[in-house]
Structure formats: structure tokens, C-alpha cells
N, CA, C, O and the ligand as a Tripos MOL2 file, in Angstrom:
@<TRIPOS>MOLECULE
protein
  257   255    65     0     0
PROTEIN
NO_CHARGES

@<TRIPOS>ATOM
      1 N          25.4620  -24.8840  -16.0840 N.3       1 MET1
      2 CA         24.4990  -24.8170  -14.9670 C.3       1 MET1
      3 C          23.3320  -23.9300  -15.3600 C.2       1 MET1
      4 O          23.5060  -22.8050  -15.8270 O.2       1 MET1
      5 N          22.1360  -24.4700  -15.1560 N.am      2 LYS2
      6 CA         20.9330  -23.6990  -15.4990 C.3       2 LYS2
      7 C          20.1780  -23.3590  -14.2250 C.2       2 LYS2
      8 O          20.0290  -24.1880  -13.3280 O.2       2 LYS2
      9 N          19.7140  -22.1440  -14.1690 N.am      3 VAL3
     10 CA         18.9550  -21.7100  -12.9950 C.3       3 VAL3
     11 C          17.6940  -20.9880  -13.4540 C.2       3 VAL3
     12 O          17.6890  -20.3400  -14.5010 O.2       3 VAL3
     13 N          16.6230  -21.1010  -12.6660 N.am      4 PRO4
     14 CA         15.4060  -20.3700  -13.0230 C.3       4 PRO4
     15 C          15.4900  -18.9250  -12.5410 C.2       4 PRO4
     16 O          15.9820  -18.6470  -11.4470 O.2       4 PRO4
     17 N          15.0090  -18.0260  -13.3660 N.am      5 CYS5
     18 CA         14.9800  -16.6130  -12.9840 C.3       5 CYS5
     19 C          13.9910  -16.4480  -11.8240 C.2       5 CYS5
     20 O          12.8490  -16.8930  -11.9400 O.2       5 CYS5
     21 N          14.3880  -15.8320  -10.7260 N.am      6 PRO6
     22 CA         13.4960  -15.6680   -9.5720 C.3       6 PRO6
     23 C          12.2510  -14.8460   -9.8900 C.2       6 PRO6
     24 O          11.2270  -14.9750   -9.2180 O.2       6 PRO6
     25 N          12.3400  -14.0240  -10.8900 N.am      7 THR7
     26 CA         11.2030  -13.1510  -11.2170 C.3       7 THR7
     27 C          10.2240  -13.8050  -12.1810 C.2       7 THR7
     28 O           9.0220  -13.8400  -11.9180 O.2       7 THR7
     29 N          10.7320  -14.3220  -13.2920 N.am      8 CYS8
     30 CA          9.8250  -14.8540  -14.3150 C.3       8 CYS8
     31 C           9.9470  -16.3560  -14.4910 C.2       8 CYS8
     32 O           9.2350  -16.9430  -15.3060 O.2       8 CYS8
     33 N          10.8540  -16.9960  -13.7270 N.am      9 ALA9
     34 CA         11.0180  -18.4490  -13.7470 C.3       9 ALA9
     35 C          11.5560  -18.9750  -15.0660 C.2       9 ALA9
     36 O          11.5570  -20.1840  -15.2960 O.2       9 ALA9
     37 N          12.0000  -18.1100  -15.9100 N.am     10 LYS10
     38 CA         12.6000  -18.5370  -17.1670 C.3      10 LYS10
     39 C          13.9810  -19.1370  -16.8850 C.2      10 LYS10
     40 O          14.7660  -18.5920  -16.1090 O.2      10 LYS10
     41 N          14.2520  -20.2490  -17.5210 N.am     11 THR11
     42 CA         15.5290  -20.9080  -17.2880 C.3      11 THR11
     43 C          16.6340  -20.1650  -18.0280 C.2      11 THR11
     44 O          16.5120  -19.8320  -19.2070 O.2      11 THR11
     45 N          17.6990  -19.9220  -17.3060 N.am     12 LEU12
     46 CA         18.8330  -19.2550  -17.9460 C.3      12 LEU12
     47 C          20.1160  -19.9390  -17.5460 C.2      12 LEU12
     48 O          20.1790  -20.6330  -16.5310 O.2      12 LEU12
     49 N          21.1110  -19.7440  -18.3310 N.am     13 ALA13
     50 CA         22.4080  -20.3360  -18.0180 C.3      13 ALA13
     51 C          23.1470  -19.4300  -17.0480 C.2      13 ALA13
     52 O          23.2890  -18.2250  -17.2570 O.2      13 ALA13
     53 N          23.6130  -20.0660  -15.9730 N.am     14 TRP14
     54 CA         24.3920  -19.3040  -14.9980 C.3      14 TRP14
     55 C          25.7560  -19.0520  -15.6240 C.2      14 TRP14
     56 O          26.5660  -19.9640  -15.7870 O.2      14 TRP14
     57 N          25.9820  -17.8210  -15.9620 N.am     15 SER15
     58 CA         27.2290  -17.4960  -16.6450 C.3      15 SER15
     59 C          27.8200  -16.2220  -16.0850 C.2      15 SER15
     60 O          27.1020  -15.3090  -15.6780 O.2      15 SER15
     61 N          29.1150  -16.1750  -16.0700 N.am     16 LYS16
     62 CA         29.7730  -14.9560  -15.6190 C.3      16 LYS16
     63 C          29.5320  -13.8180  -16.6010 C.2      16 LYS16
     64 O          29.7260  -12.6430  -16.2890 O.2      16 LYS16
     65 N          29.1050  -14.2070  -17.7950 N.am     17 ASP17
     66 CA         28.8220  -13.1940  -18.7960 C.3      17 ASP17
     67 C          27.4950  -12.5010  -18.5540 C.2      17 ASP17
     68 O          27.2030  -11.4580  -19.1400 O.2      17 ASP17
     69 N          26.6930  -13.0990  -17.6750 N.am     18 ASN18
     70 CA         25.3940  -12.4970  -17.3830 C.3      18 ASN18
     71 C          25.5110  -11.6270  -16.1330 C.2      18 ASN18
     72 O          25.5750  -12.1480  -15.0200 O.2      18 ASN18
     73 N          25.5390  -10.3280  -16.3080 N.am     19 PRO19
     74 CA         25.7070   -9.4320  -15.1560 C.3      19 PRO19
     75 C          24.4600   -9.3650  -14.2840 C.2      19 PRO19
     76 O          24.4920   -8.8130  -13.1840 O.2      19 PRO19
     77 N          23.3610   -9.9290  -14.7780 N.am     20 PHE20
     78 CA         22.0980   -9.8230  -14.0360 C.3      20 PHE20
     79 C          21.7570  -11.1010  -13.2970 C.2      20 PHE20
     80 O          20.6960  -11.1890  -12.6780 O.2      20 PHE20
     81 N          22.6420  -12.1010  -13.3470 N.am     21 ARG21
     82 CA         22.3550  -13.3540  -12.6740 C.3      21 ARG21
     83 C          22.0790  -13.1310  -11.1850 C.2      21 ARG21
     84 O          22.7120  -12.2590  -10.5890 O.2      21 ARG21
     85 N          21.1990  -13.8500  -10.5790 N.am     22 PRO22
     86 CA         20.4830  -15.0130  -11.1320 C.3      22 PRO22
     87 C          19.2670  -14.6410  -11.9650 C.2      22 PRO22
     88 O          18.4500  -15.5050  -12.2830 O.2      22 PRO22
     89 N          19.1350  -13.3990  -12.3160 N.am     23 PHE23
     90 CA         17.9980  -12.9790  -13.1390 C.3      23 PHE23
     91 C          18.3440  -13.1250  -14.6060 C.2      23 PHE23
     92 O          19.5150  -13.1390  -14.9850 O.2      23 PHE23
     93 N          17.2970  -13.2360  -15.4370 N.am     24 CYS24
     94 CA         17.5350  -13.4550  -16.8570 C.3      24 CYS24
     95 C          17.8510  -12.1440  -17.5650 C.2      24 CYS24
     96 O          18.4440  -12.1350  -18.6440 O.2      24 CYS24
     97 N          17.4480  -11.0440  -16.9490 N.am     25 SER25
     98 CA         17.6430   -9.7660  -17.6140 C.3      25 SER25
     99 C          17.6630   -8.6410  -16.5810 C.2      25 SER25
    100 O          17.3310   -8.8440  -15.4130 O.2      25 SER25
    101 N          18.0530   -7.4750  -17.0260 N.am     26 GLU26
    102 CA         18.0680   -6.3260  -16.1300 C.3      26 GLU26
    103 C          16.6540   -6.0150  -15.6470 C.2      26 GLU26
    104 O          16.4430   -5.6060  -14.5050 O.2      26 GLU26
    105 N          15.6880   -6.2230  -16.5530 N.am     27 ARG27
    106 CA         14.3020   -5.9340  -16.2180 C.3      27 ARG27
    107 C          13.8360   -6.7700  -15.0290 C.2      27 ARG27
    108 O          13.2310   -6.2540  -14.0890 O.2      27 ARG27
    109 N          14.1300   -8.0680  -15.0870 N.am     28 CYS28
    110 CA         13.7140   -8.9500  -13.9940 C.3      28 CYS28
    111 C          14.4440   -8.5910  -12.7060 C.2      28 CYS28
    112 O          13.8750   -8.6910  -11.6190 O.2      28 CYS28
    113 N          15.6620   -8.1890  -12.8200 N.am     29 LYS29
    114 CA         16.4290   -7.7890  -11.6380 C.3      29 LYS29
    115 C          15.7860   -6.5630  -10.9870 C.2      29 LYS29
    116 O          15.6270   -6.5040   -9.7680 O.2      29 LYS29
    117 N          15.4250   -5.6000  -11.8080 N.am     30 LEU30
    118 CA         14.8170   -4.3840  -11.2860 C.3      30 LEU30
    119 C          13.4430   -4.6570  -10.6960 C.2      30 LEU30
    120 O          13.0600   -4.0620   -9.6890 O.2      30 LEU30
    121 N          12.7010   -5.5670  -11.3340 N.am     31 ILE31
    122 CA         11.3840   -5.9280  -10.8130 C.3      31 ILE31
    123 C          11.5200   -6.5270   -9.4180 C.2      31 ILE31
    124 O          10.7690   -6.1960   -8.5010 O.2      31 ILE31
    125 N          12.5050   -7.4200   -9.2830 N.am     32 ASP32
    126 CA         12.7040   -8.0670   -7.9880 C.3      32 ASP32
    127 C          13.1460   -7.0570   -6.9370 C.2      32 ASP32
    128 O          12.6550   -7.0780   -5.8080 O.2      32 ASP32
    129 N          14.0450   -6.1990   -7.2940 N.am     33 LEU33
    130 CA         14.5010   -5.1790   -6.3490 C.3      33 LEU33
    131 C          13.3620   -4.2310   -5.9950 C.2      33 LEU33
    132 O          13.2250   -3.8010   -4.8500 O.2      33 LEU33
    133 N          12.5490   -3.9140   -7.0000 N.am     34 GLY34
    134 CA         11.4120   -3.0220   -6.7650 C.3      34 GLY34
    135 C          10.4040   -3.6440   -5.8220 C.2      34 GLY34
    136 O           9.8690   -2.9700   -4.9420 O.2      34 GLY34
    137 N          10.1410   -4.9390   -6.0050 N.am     35 ALA35
    138 CA          9.1970   -5.6370   -5.1420 C.3      35 ALA35
    139 C           9.7110   -5.6640   -3.7120 C.2      35 ALA35
    140 O           8.9580   -5.4940   -2.7530 O.2      35 ALA35
    141 N          11.0000   -5.8790   -3.6000 N.am     36 TRP36
    142 CA         11.6140   -5.9210   -2.2740 C.3      36 TRP36
    143 C          11.4970   -4.5600   -1.6050 C.2      36 TRP36
    144 O          11.1610   -4.4680   -0.4240 O.2      36 TRP36
    145 N          11.7750   -3.5040   -2.3630 N.am     37 ALA37
    146 CA         11.7110   -2.1510   -1.8060 C.3      37 ALA37
    147 C          10.2780   -1.8030   -1.4230 C.2      37 ALA37
    148 O          10.0420   -1.1440   -0.4100 O.2      37 ALA37
    149 N           9.3290   -2.2450   -2.2290 N.am     38 ALA38
    150 CA          7.9220   -1.9500   -1.9400 C.3      38 ALA38
    151 C           7.4960   -2.6070   -0.6350 C.2      38 ALA38
    152 O           6.7570   -2.0200    0.1550 O.2      38 ALA38
    153 N           7.9680   -3.8270   -0.4190 N.am     39 GLU39
    154 CA          7.6330   -4.5110    0.8250 C.3      39 GLU39
    155 C           8.2430   -3.7980    2.0240 C.2      39 GLU39
    156 O           7.6430   -3.7300    3.0960 O.2      39 GLU39
    157 N           9.4260   -3.2780    1.8260 N.am     40 GLU40
    158 CA         10.1030   -2.5760    2.9110 C.3      40 GLU40
    159 C           9.3480   -1.3170    3.3190 C.2      40 GLU40
    160 O           9.2800   -0.9620    4.4960 O.2      40 GLU40
    161 N           8.7840   -0.6560    2.3170 N.am     41 HIS41
    162 CA          8.1430    0.6320    2.5920 C.3      41 HIS41
    163 C           6.7270    0.5010    3.1440 C.2      41 HIS41
    164 O           6.2380    1.4110    3.8130 O.2      41 HIS41
    165 N           6.0720   -0.6080    2.8730 N.am     42 SER42
    166 CA          4.7120   -0.7680    3.3580 C.3      42 SER42
    167 C           4.7140   -1.6520    4.5970 C.2      42 SER42
    168 O           5.0040   -2.8460    4.5200 O.2      42 SER42
    169 N           4.3940   -1.0690    5.7180 N.am     43 ILE43
    170 CA          4.3490   -1.8260    6.9660 C.3      43 ILE43
    171 C           2.9300   -2.3470    7.1520 C.2      43 ILE43
    172 O           1.9890   -1.5580    7.2430 O.2      43 ILE43
    173 N           2.7640   -3.6680    7.2100 N.am     44 PRO44
    174 CA          1.4060   -4.2370    7.3370 C.3      44 PRO44
    175 C           0.7060   -3.7330    8.5980 C.2      44 PRO44
    176 O           1.2780   -3.7350    9.6870 O.2      44 PRO44
    177 N          -0.5430   -3.3030    8.4260 N.am     45 GLY45
    178 CA         -1.3390   -2.8750    9.5750 C.3      45 GLY45
    179 C          -1.1420   -1.4140    9.9250 C.2      45 GLY45
    180 O          -1.9210   -0.8460   10.6910 O.2      45 GLY45
    181 N          -0.1230   -0.8100    9.3790 N.am     46 GLU46
    182 CA          0.1650    0.5770    9.7410 C.3      46 GLU46
    183 C          -0.9500    1.5200    9.2960 C.2      46 GLU46
    184 O          -1.2960    2.4600   10.0110 O.2      46 GLU46
    185 N          -1.5110    1.2640    8.1100 N.am     47 SER47
    186 CA         -2.5190    2.1660    7.5750 C.3      47 SER47
    187 C          -3.9280    1.7810    8.0130 C.2      47 SER47
    188 O          -4.9020    2.4020    7.5900 O.2      47 SER47
    189 N          -4.0380    0.7620    8.8570 N.am     48 GLU48
    190 CA         -5.3620    0.2950    9.2640 C.3      48 GLU48
    191 C          -6.0850    1.3150   10.1370 C.2      48 GLU48
    192 O          -7.2580    1.6120    9.9130 O.2      48 GLU48
    193 N          -5.3840    1.8460   11.1260 N.am     49 ASP49
    194 CA         -6.0620    2.7560   12.0540 C.3      49 ASP49
    195 C          -5.5230    4.1810   11.9180 C.2      49 ASP49
    196 O          -5.0740    4.7930   12.8870 O.2      49 ASP49
    197 N          -5.5830    4.6780   10.7080 N.am     50 GLU50
    198 CA         -5.1440    6.0470   10.5030 C.3      50 GLU50
    199 C          -6.1830    7.0100   11.0800 C.2      50 GLU50
    200 O          -7.3860    6.7800   10.9550 O.2      50 GLU50
    201 N          -5.7160    8.0810   11.7090 N.am     51 PRO51
    202 CA         -6.6730    9.0330   12.2720 C.3      51 PRO51
    203 C          -7.4810    9.6920   11.1710 C.2      51 PRO51
    204 O          -6.9260   10.1300   10.1630 O.2      51 PRO51
    205 N          -8.7660    9.7630   11.3570 N.am     52 GLY52
    206 CA         -9.6140   10.3260   10.3070 C.3      52 GLY52
    207 C         -11.0130   10.5190   10.8350 C.2      52 GLY52
    208 O         -11.2310   10.7340   12.0270 O.2      52 GLY52
    209 N         -11.9430   10.4380    9.9260 N.am     53 ILE53
    210 CA        -13.3360   10.6260   10.3030 C.3      53 ILE53
    211 C         -13.8910    9.3270   10.8700 C.2      53 ILE53
    212 O         -13.8560    8.3000   10.1920 O.2      53 ILE53
    213 N         -14.4000    9.3480   12.0940 N.am     54 PRO54
    214 CA        -14.9840    8.1280   12.6610 C.3      54 PRO54
    215 C         -16.2560    7.7460   11.9260 C.2      54 PRO54
    216 O         -16.8590    8.5500   11.2160 O.2      54 PRO54
    217 N         -16.6410    6.5000   12.1190 N.am     55 PHE55
    218 CA        -17.7880    5.9950   11.3730 C.3      55 PHE55
    219 C         -19.0760    6.7220   11.7410 C.2      55 PHE55
    220 O         -19.9720    6.8690   10.9090 O.2      55 PHE55
    221 N         -19.1680    7.1810   13.0020 N.am     56 ASP56
    222 CA        -20.4160    7.8370   13.4290 C.3      56 ASP56
    223 C         -20.3290    9.3550   13.2820 C.2      56 ASP56
    224 O         -21.0320   10.1050   13.9590 O.2      56 ASP56
    225 N         -19.4550    9.7780   12.3890 N.am     57 PHE57
    226 CA        -19.3210   11.2120   12.1590 C.3      57 PHE57
    227 C         -20.5760   11.7690   11.5030 C.2      57 PHE57
    228 O         -21.0750   11.2290   10.5160 O.2      57 PHE57
    229 N         -21.0750   12.8640   12.0750 N.am     58 ASN58
    230 CA        -22.2360   13.5220   11.4890 C.3      58 ASN58
    231 C         -21.8090   14.8520   10.8680 C.2      58 ASN58
    232 O         -21.1070   15.6400   11.5030 O.2      58 ASN58
    233 N         -22.2210   15.0940    9.6580 N.am     59 PRO59
    234 CA        -21.8620   16.3700    9.0350 C.3      59 PRO59
    235 C         -22.5480   17.5180    9.7600 C.2      59 PRO59
    236 O         -23.5440   17.3020   10.4500 O.2      59 PRO59
    237 N         -22.0340   18.7320    9.6140 N.am     60 PRO60
    238 CA        -22.6670   19.8840   10.2460 C.3      60 PRO60
    239 C         -24.1530   19.9520    9.9080 C.2      60 PRO60
    240 O         -24.5820   19.5770    8.8170 O.2      60 PRO60
    241 N         -24.9180   20.4390   10.8710 N.am     61 ASP61
    242 CA        -26.3570   20.4570   10.7180 C.3      61 ASP61
    243 C         -26.7770   21.2840    9.5040 C.2      61 ASP61
    244 O         -26.5210   22.4850    9.4230 O.2      61 ASP61
    245 N         -27.4250   20.6050    8.5730 N.am     62 GLU62
    246 CA        -27.8990   21.3350    7.4110 C.3      62 GLU62
    247 C         -29.3900   21.0810    7.2760 C.2      62 GLU62
    248 O         -29.8090   20.0240    6.8020 O.2      62 GLU62
    249 N         -30.1820   22.0470    7.6920 N.am     63 THR63
    250 CA        -31.6260   21.8930    7.5700 C.3      63 THR63
    251 C         -32.1140   22.5980    6.3360 C.2      63 THR63
    252 O         -31.7850   23.7600    6.0930 O.2      63 THR63
    253 N         -32.8920   21.8960    5.5660 N.am     64 HIS64
    254 CA        -33.3900   22.4880    4.3250 C.3      64 HIS64
    255 C         -34.8210   22.9130    4.4730 C.2      64 HIS64
    256 O         -35.4110   23.4350    3.5270 O.2      64 HIS64
    257 ZN         13.3720  -13.1830  -15.7910 Zn       65 ZN65
@<TRIPOS>BOND
     1     1     2 1
     2     2     3 1
     3     3     4 2
     4     3     5 am
     5     5     6 1
     6     6     7 1
     7     7     8 2
     8     7     9 am
     9     9    10 1
    10    10    11 1
    11    11    12 2
    12    11    13 am
    13    13    14 1
    14    14    15 1
    15    15    16 2
    16    15    17 am
    17    17    18 1
    18    18    19 1
    19    19    20 2
    20    19    21 am
    21    21    22 1
    22    22    23 1
    23    23    24 2
    24    23    25 am
    25    25    26 1
    26    26    27 1
    27    27    28 2
    28    27    29 am
    29    29    30 1
    30    30    31 1
    31    31    32 2
    32    31    33 am
    33    33    34 1
    34    34    35 1
    35    35    36 2
    36    35    37 am
    37    37    38 1
    38    38    39 1
    39    39    40 2
    40    39    41 am
    41    41    42 1
    42    42    43 1
    43    43    44 2
    44    43    45 am
    45    45    46 1
    46    46    47 1
    47    47    48 2
    48    47    49 am
    49    49    50 1
    50    50    51 1
    51    51    52 2
    52    51    53 am
    53    53    54 1
    54    54    55 1
    55    55    56 2
    56    55    57 am
    57    57    58 1
    58    58    59 1
    59    59    60 2
    60    59    61 am
    61    61    62 1
    62    62    63 1
    63    63    64 2
    64    63    65 am
    65    65    66 1
    66    66    67 1
    67    67    68 2
    68    67    69 am
    69    69    70 1
    70    70    71 1
    71    71    72 2
    72    71    73 am
    73    73    74 1
    74    74    75 1
    75    75    76 2
    76    75    77 am
    77    77    78 1
    78    78    79 1
    79    79    80 2
    80    79    81 am
    81    81    82 1
    82    82    83 1
    83    83    84 2
    84    83    85 am
    85    85    86 1
    86    86    87 1
    87    87    88 2
    88    87    89 am
    89    89    90 1
    90    90    91 1
    91    91    92 2
    92    91    93 am
    93    93    94 1
    94    94    95 1
    95    95    96 2
    96    95    97 am
    97    97    98 1
    98    98    99 1
    99    99   100 2
   100    99   101 am
   101   101   102 1
   102   102   103 1
   103   103   104 2
   104   103   105 am
   105   105   106 1
   106   106   107 1
   107   107   108 2
   108   107   109 am
   109   109   110 1
   110   110   111 1
   111   111   112 2
   112   111   113 am
   113   113   114 1
   114   114   115 1
   115   115   116 2
   116   115   117 am
   117   117   118 1
   118   118   119 1
   119   119   120 2
   120   119   121 am
   121   121   122 1
   122   122   123 1
   123   123   124 2
   124   123   125 am
   125   125   126 1
   126   126   127 1
   127   127   128 2
   128   127   129 am
   129   129   130 1
   130   130   131 1
   131   131   132 2
   132   131   133 am
   133   133   134 1
   134   134   135 1
   135   135   136 2
   136   135   137 am
   137   137   138 1
   138   138   139 1
   139   139   140 2
   140   139   141 am
   141   141   142 1
   142   142   143 1
   143   143   144 2
   144   143   145 am
   145   145   146 1
   146   146   147 1
   147   147   148 2
   148   147   149 am
   149   149   150 1
   150   150   151 1
   151   151   152 2
   152   151   153 am
   153   153   154 1
   154   154   155 1
   155   155   156 2
   156   155   157 am
   157   157   158 1
   158   158   159 1
   159   159   160 2
   160   159   161 am
   161   161   162 1
   162   162   163 1
   163   163   164 2
   164   163   165 am
   165   165   166 1
   166   166   167 1
   167   167   168 2
   168   167   169 am
   169   169   170 1
   170   170   171 1
   171   171   172 2
   172   171   173 am
   173   173   174 1
   174   174   175 1
   175   175   176 2
   176   175   177 am
   177   177   178 1
   178   178   179 1
   179   179   180 2
   180   179   181 am
   181   181   182 1
   182   182   183 1
   183   183   184 2
   184   183   185 am
   185   185   186 1
   186   186   187 1
   187   187   188 2
   188   187   189 am
   189   189   190 1
   190   190   191 1
   191   191   192 2
   192   191   193 am
   193   193   194 1
   194   194   195 1
   195   195   196 2
   196   195   197 am
   197   197   198 1
   198   198   199 1
   199   199   200 2
   200   199   201 am
   201   201   202 1
   202   202   203 1
   203   203   204 2
   204   203   205 am
   205   205   206 1
   206   206   207 1
   207   207   208 2
   208   207   209 am
   209   209   210 1
   210   210   211 1
   211   211   212 2
   212   211   213 am
   213   213   214 1
   214   214   215 1
   215   215   216 2
   216   215   217 am
   217   217   218 1
   218   218   219 1
   219   219   220 2
   220   219   221 am
   221   221   222 1
   222   222   223 1
   223   223   224 2
   224   223   225 am
   225   225   226 1
   226   226   227 1
   227   227   228 2
   228   227   229 am
   229   229   230 1
   230   230   231 1
   231   231   232 2
   232   231   233 am
   233   233   234 1
   234   234   235 1
   235   235   236 2
   236   235   237 am
   237   237   238 1
   238   238   239 1
   239   239   240 2
   240   239   241 am
   241   241   242 1
   242   242   243 1
   243   243   244 2
   244   243   245 am
   245   245   246 1
   246   246   247 1
   247   247   248 2
   248   247   249 am
   249   249   250 1
   250   250   251 1
   251   251   252 2
   252   251   253 am
   253   253   254 1
   254   254   255 1
   255   255   256 2
@<TRIPOS>SUBSTRUCTURE
     1 MET1         2 RESIDUE 1 A MET
     2 LYS2         6 RESIDUE 1 A LYS
     3 VAL3        10 RESIDUE 1 A VAL
     4 PRO4        14 RESIDUE 1 A PRO
     5 CYS5        18 RESIDUE 1 A CYS
     6 PRO6        22 RESIDUE 1 A PRO
     7 THR7        26 RESIDUE 1 A THR
     8 CYS8        30 RESIDUE 1 A CYS
     9 ALA9        34 RESIDUE 1 A ALA
    10 LYS10       38 RESIDUE 1 A LYS
    11 THR11       42 RESIDUE 1 A THR
    12 LEU12       46 RESIDUE 1 A LEU
    13 ALA13       50 RESIDUE 1 A ALA
    14 TRP14       54 RESIDUE 1 A TRP
    15 SER15       58 RESIDUE 1 A SER
    16 LYS16       62 RESIDUE 1 A LYS
    17 ASP17       66 RESIDUE 1 A ASP
    18 ASN18       70 RESIDUE 1 A ASN
    19 PRO19       74 RESIDUE 1 A PRO
    20 PHE20       78 RESIDUE 1 A PHE
    21 ARG21       82 RESIDUE 1 A ARG
    22 PRO22       86 RESIDUE 1 A PRO
    23 PHE23       90 RESIDUE 1 A PHE
    24 CYS24       94 RESIDUE 1 A CYS
    25 SER25       98 RESIDUE 1 A SER
    26 GLU26      102 RESIDUE 1 A GLU
    27 ARG27      106 RESIDUE 1 A ARG
    28 CYS28      110 RESIDUE 1 A CYS
    29 LYS29      114 RESIDUE 1 A LYS
    30 LEU30      118 RESIDUE 1 A LEU
    31 ILE31      122 RESIDUE 1 A ILE
    32 ASP32      126 RESIDUE 1 A ASP
    33 LEU33      130 RESIDUE 1 A LEU
    34 GLY34      134 RESIDUE 1 A GLY
    35 ALA35      138 RESIDUE 1 A ALA
    36 TRP36      142 RESIDUE 1 A TRP
    37 ALA37      146 RESIDUE 1 A ALA
    38 ALA38      150 RESIDUE 1 A ALA
    39 GLU39      154 RESIDUE 1 A GLU
    40 GLU40      158 RESIDUE 1 A GLU
    41 HIS41      162 RESIDUE 1 A HIS
    42 SER42      166 RESIDUE 1 A SER
    43 ILE43      170 RESIDUE 1 A ILE
    44 PRO44      174 RESIDUE 1 A PRO
    45 GLY45      178 RESIDUE 1 A GLY
    46 GLU46      182 RESIDUE 1 A GLU
    47 SER47      186 RESIDUE 1 A SER
    48 GLU48      190 RESIDUE 1 A GLU
    49 ASP49      194 RESIDUE 1 A ASP
    50 GLU50      198 RESIDUE 1 A GLU
    51 PRO51      202 RESIDUE 1 A PRO
    52 GLY52      206 RESIDUE 1 A GLY
    53 ILE53      210 RESIDUE 1 A ILE
    54 PRO54      214 RESIDUE 1 A PRO
    55 PHE55      218 RESIDUE 1 A PHE
    56 ASP56      222 RESIDUE 1 A ASP
    57 PHE57      226 RESIDUE 1 A PHE
    58 ASN58      230 RESIDUE 1 A ASN
    59 PRO59      234 RESIDUE 1 A PRO
    60 PRO60      238 RESIDUE 1 A PRO
    61 ASP61      242 RESIDUE 1 A ASP
    62 GLU62      246 RESIDUE 1 A GLU
    63 THR63      250 RESIDUE 1 A THR
    64 HIS64      254 RESIDUE 1 A HIS
    65 ZN65       257 GROUP 0 **** ****
């Protein structure tokens, strides 16, 4: 049985000897897990309205 690696799409043999299946390698497994973790940590839209300096902020009066 051949399956494509979810990370790099490389075809690999589904084998009990492959501890990283369905990935082709440990690297691809870690990449996939890392991508998943990154998505978990970044909430879409959360950083859009962070409190900060408003657009019409004027710096302190500095007359030269
Ligand atoms: Zn791979």
C-alpha cells in the first residue's frame, strides 16, 4: 500500500516499519505537527484590534 506524505506529498509505502507513517520521515511529521500547533496558537482576528496608538494620535507639541 502506497500513501502520499501529507506534508511533502512524496509517495511512501505504508509499513509498520515506518514509525512516522503516514509521513515519510520524522521531519515531515514534525512539520505537520508544528503547523497544526501554530494554527492553534494564532486566533484569526485577535490581533486586528489590539489597543495601541490611534490613527489620529498627535505627538506632544514640539515647536521649533
Ligand atoms: Zn514527507
